[in-house]
C-alpha positions as CSV (number, residue, x, y, z in Angstrom):
1,M,-18.7,-71.9,-61.9
2,N,-16.8,-68.8,-63.1
3,L,-16.1,-67.9,-66.4
4,K,-12.7,-69.5,-65.7
5,Q,-14.0,-72.2,-64.2
6,Q,-16.0,-72.8,-67.2
7,T,-13.0,-72.6,-69.6
8,F,-11.0,-75.2,-67.6
9,S,-13.6,-77.5,-67.8
10,A,-14.6,-77.1,-71.1
11,V,-10.8,-77.7,-71.6
12,R,-10.6,-80.7,-69.6
13,W,-13.6,-82.7,-71.5
14,T,-12.8,-81.4,-75.1
15,S,-9.0,-82.9,-74.6
16,I,-10.4,-85.9,-73.7
17,A,-12.7,-86.3,-76.1
18,M,-10.1,-85.5,-78.6
19,I,-7.5,-87.8,-77.4
20,G,-9.9,-90.3,-76.6
21,K,-11.1,-90.2,-80.7
22,A,-7.5,-89.9,-81.7
23,L,-6.8,-92.9,-80.0
24,L,-9.4,-94.5,-81.7
25,Q,-8.3,-93.5,-85.4
26,F,-4.5,-94.5,-84.7
27,V,-5.7,-98.1,-83.1
28,Q,-7.6,-98.5,-86.2
29,I,-5.3,-97.0,-89.0
30,A,-2.8,-99.7,-88.0
31,I,-5.4,-102.2,-88.5
32,L,-6.5,-101.0,-91.7
33,A,-3.3,-100.2,-93.0
34,R,-2.4,-104.3,-92.9
35,L,-5.6,-105.1,-94.0
36,L,-6.4,-102.7,-97.0
37,M,-4.3,-102.2,-100.4
38,P,-2.6,-98.3,-100.9
39,E,-5.8,-97.9,-103.6
40,E,-8.1,-98.6,-101.3
41,F,-6.7,-95.6,-99.0
42,G,-6.4,-93.6,-102.2
43,L,-10.0,-93.7,-102.7
44,M,-10.8,-92.9,-98.9
45,A,-8.6,-90.1,-99.4
46,L,-11.0,-88.6,-102.4
47,I,-13.9,-89.3,-100.7
48,I,-12.9,-87.3,-97.3
49,G,-11.5,-84.2,-99.5
50,I,-14.6,-84.3,-101.7
51,V,-17.1,-84.9,-98.7
52,A,-15.6,-82.1,-96.5
53,F,-15.7,-79.5,-99.8
54,A,-19.6,-80.9,-99.8
55,Q,-20.1,-79.9,-96.0
56,V,-19.2,-76.5,-95.9
57,F,-22.7,-76.3,-97.1
58,T,-24.7,-78.3,-94.8
59,D,-23.8,-75.8,-91.8
60,M,-24.2,-72.8,-94.1
61,G,-22.1,-71.1,-91.7
62,I,-24.7,-71.4,-88.9
63,S,-22.8,-72.8,-86.1
64,N,-20.2,-69.9,-85.9
65,A,-23.4,-67.5,-86.1
66,L,-25.0,-69.2,-83.4
67,I,-22.5,-68.7,-80.8
68,H,-21.4,-64.7,-82.1
69,H,-25.2,-64.0,-81.4
70,Q,-25.8,-63.9,-77.7
71,A,-29.5,-63.3,-77.6
72,I,-31.7,-66.0,-79.9
73,S,-35.6,-66.3,-80.0
74,N,-37.4,-70.1,-80.2
75,Q,-38.6,-68.8,-83.5
76,E,-35.3,-68.0,-84.7
77,L,-33.5,-71.2,-83.9
78,S,-36.6,-73.3,-85.5
79,S,-36.1,-71.6,-88.9
80,L,-32.4,-72.0,-88.3
81,Y,-32.8,-76.1,-87.9
82,W,-35.0,-76.0,-90.6
83,L,-32.8,-74.3,-92.8
84,N,-30.1,-77.0,-91.7
85,V,-31.8,-80.3,-92.6
86,G,-32.9,-78.6,-95.9
87,A,-29.7,-77.9,-96.4
88,G,-28.3,-81.9,-95.8
89,A,-31.5,-83.1,-97.9
90,V,-30.1,-80.8,-100.7
91,L,-26.8,-81.6,-100.8
92,M,-27.1,-85.5,-100.7
93,L,-29.6,-85.0,-103.9
94,L,-26.6,-83.3,-105.4
95,L,-23.9,-85.9,-104.6
96,I,-25.9,-88.9,-106.0
97,L,-26.3,-86.4,-109.2
98,L,-22.8,-85.4,-109.7
99,S,-21.2,-89.0,-108.5
100,E,-20.8,-90.4,-111.7
101,P,-19.1,-87.5,-113.4
102,I,-16.5,-86.6,-110.3
103,A,-15.7,-90.7,-110.8
104,M,-15.2,-89.9,-114.6
105,F,-12.7,-87.2,-113.9
106,Y,-10.8,-89.3,-111.7
107,H,-11.2,-92.3,-113.9
108,S,-12.1,-94.7,-110.7
109,P,-15.6,-96.4,-111.7
110,K,-15.1,-97.8,-107.9
111,L,-15.7,-94.0,-106.7
112,Q,-19.7,-93.5,-107.9
113,P,-21.2,-95.8,-105.5
114,L,-19.2,-95.1,-102.3
115,L,-20.1,-91.4,-102.9
116,M,-23.8,-92.3,-103.5
117,L,-23.6,-94.3,-100.1
118,I,-21.5,-91.4,-98.4
119,S,-24.3,-88.5,-99.4
120,I,-26.7,-90.1,-97.1
121,Y,-24.4,-88.4,-94.3
122,F,-25.1,-85.0,-95.0
123,L,-28.9,-85.6,-94.3
124,L,-27.6,-87.5,-91.0
125,I,-25.7,-85.0,-89.2
126,S,-28.2,-82.0,-89.9
127,F,-30.6,-83.2,-87.5
128,G,-28.4,-83.0,-84.4
129,Q,-26.1,-80.2,-85.8
130,Q,-27.5,-77.4,-84.1
131,L,-28.1,-79.1,-80.7
132,R,-24.2,-79.3,-80.5
133,V,-23.6,-76.1,-81.8
134,L,-25.8,-74.8,-79.0
135,A,-23.9,-77.2,-76.4
136,E,-20.5,-75.7,-77.1
137,K,-21.7,-71.8,-76.6
138,E,-23.1,-72.9,-73.2
139,L,-19.9,-74.4,-72.5
140,R,-21.5,-77.8,-72.2
141,F,-18.4,-80.2,-73.2
142,A,-18.9,-83.0,-70.7
143,S,-21.9,-84.3,-72.3
144,L,-20.4,-83.3,-75.8
145,A,-17.4,-85.7,-75.0
146,K,-19.2,-88.5,-74.1
147,I,-21.4,-88.4,-77.0
148,E,-18.8,-88.1,-79.4
149,L,-16.1,-90.7,-77.7
150,S,-19.3,-92.9,-78.0
151,A,-20.1,-92.3,-81.4
152,A,-16.4,-92.5,-82.3
153,L,-16.6,-96.4,-80.5
154,L,-18.8,-97.6,-82.8
155,G,-17.9,-96.3,-86.0
156,S,-14.2,-97.8,-85.3
157,I,-15.4,-100.9,-84.0
158,T,-18.1,-101.4,-87.0
159,T,-15.0,-100.2,-89.3
160,I,-12.8,-103.2,-88.0
161,I,-15.1,-105.9,-88.0
162,W,-16.6,-104.9,-91.4
163,A,-12.3,-104.6,-93.0
164,I,-11.7,-107.8,-91.2
165,L,-14.4,-109.6,-92.7
166,S,-14.2,-107.6,-96.3
167,P,-11.2,-105.6,-96.8
168,T,-12.4,-103.0,-98.9
169,V,-12.8,-98.8,-98.4
170,L,-16.8,-99.6,-97.8
171,A,-15.8,-100.6,-94.3
172,L,-14.6,-97.2,-93.9
173,V,-17.9,-95.7,-95.5
174,V,-19.7,-97.7,-93.1
175,G,-18.0,-96.9,-89.9
176,F,-18.7,-93.1,-90.6
177,L,-22.0,-93.6,-91.8
178,L,-22.8,-95.1,-88.4
179,S,-20.6,-92.7,-86.3
180,A,-22.6,-89.8,-87.7
181,F,-26.2,-91.8,-86.9
182,V,-25.2,-92.4,-83.5
183,M,-24.2,-89.1,-82.4
184,T,-27.1,-87.7,-84.1
185,L,-29.3,-89.7,-81.9
186,L,-27.1,-89.5,-78.6
187,C,-27.6,-85.5,-78.9
188,W,-31.3,-85.2,-79.0
189,L,-31.3,-87.7,-76.5
190,F,-28.7,-86.1,-74.4
191,L,-28.3,-82.4,-75.6
192,S,-31.6,-81.2,-76.5
193,K,-33.3,-80.9,-72.9
194,G,-36.7,-81.2,-74.4
195,W,-36.4,-78.7,-76.7
196,R,-38.2,-79.6,-79.9
197,P,-37.9,-77.1,-83.2
198,L,-41.6,-75.8,-84.0
199,L,-43.1,-76.1,-87.4
200,Y,-41.9,-72.9,-88.6
201,F,-39.7,-71.4,-91.0
202,N,-39.3,-67.7,-91.8
203,L,-36.2,-66.8,-93.9
204,M,-36.5,-62.8,-93.0
205,E,-36.0,-63.6,-89.3
206,I,-32.8,-65.1,-90.1
207,R,-31.5,-62.5,-92.0
208,R,-29.2,-61.5,-89.8
209,F,-27.7,-64.9,-89.1
210,L,-27.4,-66.0,-92.9
211,W,-25.5,-62.3,-93.1
212,F,-22.6,-63.3,-91.0
213,G,-23.1,-67.4,-91.9
214,G,-22.9,-66.5,-95.5
215,Y,-19.1,-65.5,-94.7
216,V,-18.8,-68.0,-92.8
217,M,-19.9,-70.5,-95.4
218,A,-17.7,-68.9,-98.1
219,N,-15.0,-68.8,-95.8
220,N,-15.4,-72.1,-94.9
221,L,-15.4,-73.3,-98.6
222,V,-12.6,-71.3,-99.8
223,N,-10.7,-72.9,-96.5
224,T,-11.4,-76.2,-97.5
225,I,-10.7,-76.1,-101.2
226,N,-7.4,-75.0,-99.8
227,Q,-7.0,-77.8,-96.8
228,Q,-7.6,-80.8,-99.9
229,V,-6.1,-79.0,-103.1
230,D,-3.6,-81.5,-102.6
231,I,-6.0,-84.6,-102.6
232,F,-8.1,-83.1,-105.8
233,I,-4.8,-82.8,-107.6
234,G,-3.2,-85.5,-106.7
235,G,-6.1,-87.8,-107.5
236,R,-5.8,-86.4,-110.9
237,V,-2.1,-86.7,-111.2
238,L,-0.8,-89.2,-109.3
239,S,-1.7,-93.2,-109.6
240,S,-4.1,-94.5,-106.8
241,D,-1.4,-96.1,-105.2
242,T,0.8,-93.2,-105.0
243,L,-1.8,-91.2,-103.7
244,G,-2.7,-93.6,-100.9
245,I,1.1,-93.5,-99.7
246,Y,0.9,-89.9,-99.6
247,S,-2.8,-89.3,-98.1
248,L,-1.8,-91.9,-95.2
249,P,1.0,-90.0,-93.0
250,R,-0.9,-86.6,-94.6
251,N,-4.0,-88.3,-92.8
252,L,-1.8,-89.3,-89.6
253,T,-0.7,-85.7,-89.7
254,L,-3.9,-83.9,-89.9
255,Q,-5.0,-86.5,-87.4
256,L,-2.7,-85.2,-84.6
257,A,-4.1,-81.8,-85.1
258,T,-7.7,-82.9,-84.1
259,I,-6.2,-83.7,-80.9
260,I,-5.2,-80.0,-80.0
261,N,-7.2,-77.7,-82.4
262,P,-10.9,-78.6,-82.0
263,I,-10.0,-77.9,-78.0
264,I,-9.1,-74.4,-79.6
265,T,-11.6,-73.8,-81.6
266,R,-14.6,-75.2,-79.4
267,V,-13.7,-73.6,-76.2
268,G,-12.0,-70.7,-77.6
269,L,-14.5,-69.3,-79.7
270,P,-17.4,-69.0,-76.9
271,I,-14.8,-67.7,-74.7
272,M,-13.6,-64.9,-77.1
273,A,-16.8,-64.0,-77.9
274,K,-18.1,-63.5,-74.6
275,T,-15.0,-60.9,-74.4
276,Q,-15.3,-60.0,-77.5
277,D,-16.0,-55.8,-76.7
278,D,-12.9,-55.9,-74.4
279,K,-10.1,-55.7,-76.8
280,I,-7.0,-55.5,-74.2
281,F,-8.6,-58.7,-72.5
282,L,-9.3,-60.2,-76.1
283,K,-6.1,-59.9,-76.9
284,L,-4.9,-61.5,-73.6
285,V,-6.7,-64.6,-74.4
286,Y,-5.7,-65.0,-78.0
287,L,-2.2,-64.9,-76.8
288,K,-2.7,-67.3,-74.3
289,T,-4.3,-69.7,-76.6
290,L,-1.8,-69.4,-78.9
291,R,1.0,-70.1,-76.4
292,M,-1.1,-73.1,-75.1
293,T,-1.6,-74.5,-78.4
294,A,1.8,-74.5,-79.6
295,S,2.9,-76.0,-76.3
296,V,1.3,-79.2,-77.3
297,N,1.0,-79.1,-80.9
298,F,5.4,-78.4,-81.3
299,P,7.0,-81.1,-79.6
300,L,4.2,-83.5,-80.7
301,Y,4.9,-82.9,-84.3
302,L,8.9,-82.5,-83.7
303,G,8.7,-86.2,-81.8
304,V,7.0,-87.2,-84.8
305,A,9.2,-86.0,-87.3
306,V,12.4,-87.5,-85.6
307,F,10.8,-90.6,-85.1
308,A,9.0,-91.1,-88.7
309,P,10.6,-94.7,-89.3
310,E,9.8,-96.3,-86.1
311,I,6.3,-94.5,-86.5
312,V,5.4,-95.8,-89.8
313,I,6.8,-99.3,-89.0
314,L,5.2,-99.8,-86.3
315,L,1.7,-97.9,-86.9
316,F,1.3,-99.2,-90.8
317,G,4.0,-101.9,-91.2
318,N,6.9,-102.4,-93.5
319,Q,5.2,-102.1,-96.4
320,W,4.6,-98.8,-96.3
321,E,8.3,-97.6,-95.2
322,E,8.0,-95.3,-98.9
323,A,5.6,-93.0,-96.9
324,I,8.7,-92.4,-94.2
325,P,10.1,-89.3,-95.5
326,L,6.5,-87.8,-96.7
327,L,5.7,-88.1,-93.1
328,R,8.8,-85.9,-91.8
329,I,8.2,-83.3,-94.6
330,L,4.1,-83.1,-93.0
331,A,4.9,-83.3,-89.9
332,L,7.0,-80.0,-90.1
333,W,4.0,-78.6,-92.3
334,G,1.6,-79.3,-89.6
335,L,3.6,-77.7,-87.3
336,V,3.7,-74.6,-88.5
337,R,0.3,-75.0,-90.1
338,S,-1.1,-75.4,-86.1
339,T,0.2,-71.8,-85.2
340,G,-2.6,-70.1,-87.5
341,N,-5.6,-72.9,-85.7
342,P,-6.3,-70.1,-82.9
343,I,-6.8,-67.4,-85.7
344,G,-9.8,-68.7,-86.9
345,S,-11.4,-68.5,-83.5
346,L,-10.8,-64.9,-82.5
347,V,-12.2,-63.9,-86.2
348,F,-15.3,-65.6,-85.7
349,A,-15.7,-64.3,-82.1
350,V,-15.4,-60.3,-83.4
351,G,-17.9,-61.0,-86.2
352,R,-15.3,-60.1,-89.3
353,A,-15.9,-63.6,-91.2
354,D,-15.4,-61.6,-94.2
355,L,-11.9,-60.7,-93.2
356,Q,-10.6,-64.3,-92.8
357,F,-12.6,-65.3,-96.3
358,Y,-11.0,-62.2,-98.1
359,W,-7.8,-63.7,-96.6
360,N,-8.7,-67.2,-98.0
361,L,-9.1,-66.0,-100.9
362,V,-6.2,-64.7,-101.8
363,L,-4.5,-67.7,-100.2
364,F,-6.4,-69.8,-102.7
365,F,-4.8,-68.2,-105.7
366,C,-1.4,-69.1,-104.2
367,I,-1.7,-72.5,-102.9
368,F,-3.6,-74.0,-106.0
369,P,-0.1,-73.1,-108.7
370,V,2.3,-74.0,-105.5
371,V,0.9,-77.2,-105.4
372,W,0.2,-78.2,-109.0
373,L,4.0,-77.3,-109.7
374,G,4.8,-79.5,-106.7
375,S,2.8,-82.1,-108.3
376,Q,5.0,-82.2,-111.0
377,Y,7.8,-83.6,-109.0
378,G,5.5,-86.4,-107.4
379,S,4.0,-86.9,-103.7
380,T,7.1,-85.4,-102.1
381,G,7.0,-82.8,-104.5
382,I,3.2,-81.9,-103.5
383,A,4.4,-81.8,-99.5
384,I,7.5,-79.8,-99.6
385,A,5.4,-77.2,-101.8
386,Q,2.9,-77.1,-99.0
387,L,5.7,-76.6,-96.4
388,L,7.3,-73.8,-98.0
389,L,4.1,-72.0,-99.0
390,I,3.1,-72.1,-94.9
391,I,6.2,-70.7,-93.8
392,L,6.0,-67.8,-96.4
393,L,2.8,-67.0,-95.4
394,F,3.4,-66.8,-91.3
395,I,4.6,-62.8,-91.2
396,P,1.5,-61.5,-93.7
397,M,-1.0,-63.5,-91.7
398,W,-0.2,-62.0,-88.8
399,Y,0.0,-58.6,-90.1
400,I,-3.9,-58.9,-92.2
401,L,-5.8,-61.1,-89.5
402,V,-3.7,-61.0,-86.1
403,R,-2.9,-57.4,-85.9
404,P,-6.3,-55.8,-86.4
405,L,-8.6,-57.7,-84.6
406,C,-6.7,-57.6,-81.1
407,G,-3.9,-55.5,-81.5
408,A,-1.1,-57.9,-81.2
409,G,2.2,-56.6,-81.9
410,L,4.6,-59.5,-83.9
411,K,7.3,-59.4,-81.4
412,E,4.8,-60.9,-78.5
413,Y,3.1,-62.6,-81.6
414,T,6.5,-64.3,-82.1
415,V,7.7,-64.9,-78.4
416,N,4.5,-66.8,-77.7
417,L,5.6,-69.4,-80.2
418,A,9.5,-69.4,-80.0
419,V,9.6,-70.5,-76.0
420,P,8.1,-74.0,-77.1
421,L,9.2,-74.2,-80.3
422,W,13.1,-73.6,-78.8
423,I,12.2,-76.0,-75.7
424,S,10.7,-78.2,-78.1
425,L,14.1,-78.7,-80.5
426,C,15.7,-79.1,-77.4
427,A,13.8,-81.9,-75.9
428,A,13.5,-83.4,-79.7
429,L,17.3,-83.6,-79.9
430,F,17.8,-85.0,-76.5
431,A,15.7,-87.6,-77.3
432,Y,17.3,-88.3,-80.5
433,I,20.3,-88.6,-79.0
434,I,19.2,-91.1,-76.4
435,T,17.7,-93.2,-78.9
436,L,20.9,-93.8,-80.9
437,P,22.6,-96.9,-79.4
438,F,19.0,-98.9,-79.5
439,S,17.6,-100.5,-82.5
440,Y,14.3,-101.8,-82.1
441,S,11.8,-99.9,-83.2
442,W,9.4,-100.1,-80.6
443,L,12.3,-99.6,-78.1
444,R,13.3,-96.6,-79.8
445,L,10.0,-94.8,-79.8
446,L,9.3,-95.5,-76.3
447,I,12.5,-94.2,-75.2
448,G,12.5,-91.4,-77.1
449,F,8.9,-90.6,-75.8
450,L,9.6,-90.9,-71.9
451,S,12.9,-88.9,-72.3
452,G,11.3,-86.3,-74.9
453,A,8.6,-85.7,-72.2
454,F,10.7,-85.7,-69.3
455,G,13.1,-82.9,-71.3
456,Y,10.3,-81.3,-72.6
457,M,8.9,-80.8,-69.1
458,L,11.7,-79.9,-67.8
459,L,12.7,-77.4,-69.7
460,S,8.9,-76.0,-69.3
461,I,8.9,-75.9,-65.7
462,W,11.6,-73.2,-66.3
463,F,11.4,-71.1,-69.5
464,N,7.2,-71.9,-70.0
465,R,5.8,-72.1,-66.3
466,E,2.4,-70.6,-67.8
467,W,1.7,-73.7,-70.2
468,V,2.1,-75.9,-67.0
469,D,0.1,-74.0,-64.7
470,A,-2.4,-73.8,-67.2
471,I,-1.9,-77.9,-67.9
472,R,-2.3,-78.6,-64.3
473,S,-5.0,-75.9,-63.4
474,V,-7.1,-78.5,-66.2
475,F,-6.4,-81.8,-65.1
476,T,-7.1,-81.2,-60.9
477,N,-10.7,-80.3,-59.6
478,F,-12.4,-82.6,-61.9
479,K,-15.8,-82.1,-62.3
């Protein structure tokens, strides 16, 4: 297959994996919301935030370095592999040692044993990390999709069964660990292609990866803090119940992002890396990526915002009605936030991880005081603060990151977002009007989805034909 065919195949299989995992997560959340108390979700939100923060050091930025550098020796691969495993072991031990102080900081004794157990995740995932990255670099997304879906399915089944037998947050932790173990095992069975790491380690030989990876790791660290700052501050300021009510719609919003955005970051990065020396073609690839992302994300998030009451009642149950206004605000936050996701692929593809690091560092000094100020008005204040900040950063993000790296002007940048946004607004309004006569939540959601999807596709055929043609190419000639 040529590069275009490989790209569509990669998008196709990654879409299958992301949508499949998202559906599993939605089913899991819908069941657990009826079994667990808000306090349990509050604990899990803290655990996920801490794990996301620590996971930055597991990879050490090496994944993006492996994709960026095209020629890598077997000795270098072996040294990088053992570096990853060593980092995973160190992180596991550090989290065990820090579990008590972290639990004390959040005034939650239940947190300590959970953190000690979840620390095993870092060691498990480190054994298969490099195999997954190399498969992405080679665009072997069909195998990756099957592995990820299998691991996610077993993890979700375990979580649900455990929660039914013992409705505590431990169910989520056990399912999380089993999924990581299965993922690593399947990677060695189906992705290694007979490769085994040599008993070899030379730090000097992998300096070029560490230099690039250092900036990536520093960027990921600051970026992760920026993404989790609402949970870290909320865990300190809000009660466990309030944090749980906030975290459920927040996690749903971020879960929607995992359907589309990994397709962009995982497929877009190796494609852009292959074309990094041709700036004109790179700009074309980036703008197409931006249009494709917005054309899926915008209607999805606007649909969630419009039908938030129906989604909360059907997915979580009547006891979570307080989450409805939060879901509406966070859905709009997710919509604006999604426009920045293709930038990560662009930055790492051209080897400018330093530029994004400086951007996220500046952002850190903005987001922390903004979220802290919002937290004084409760969970709603945190959600509104994040929405306003991400809107204000839209143009500066283009000017600092997009313009210098691929040369895209503000007009062509905004046009590629304005078209799908306008179509999405029209489709969402049409769906809302159509559902006004109906009172049952499930019926409103069903009719709203069908009418909105019909209106969106019809308008897209007229005004966003490029996206329609791309979708047709992805789901035809399946290989």
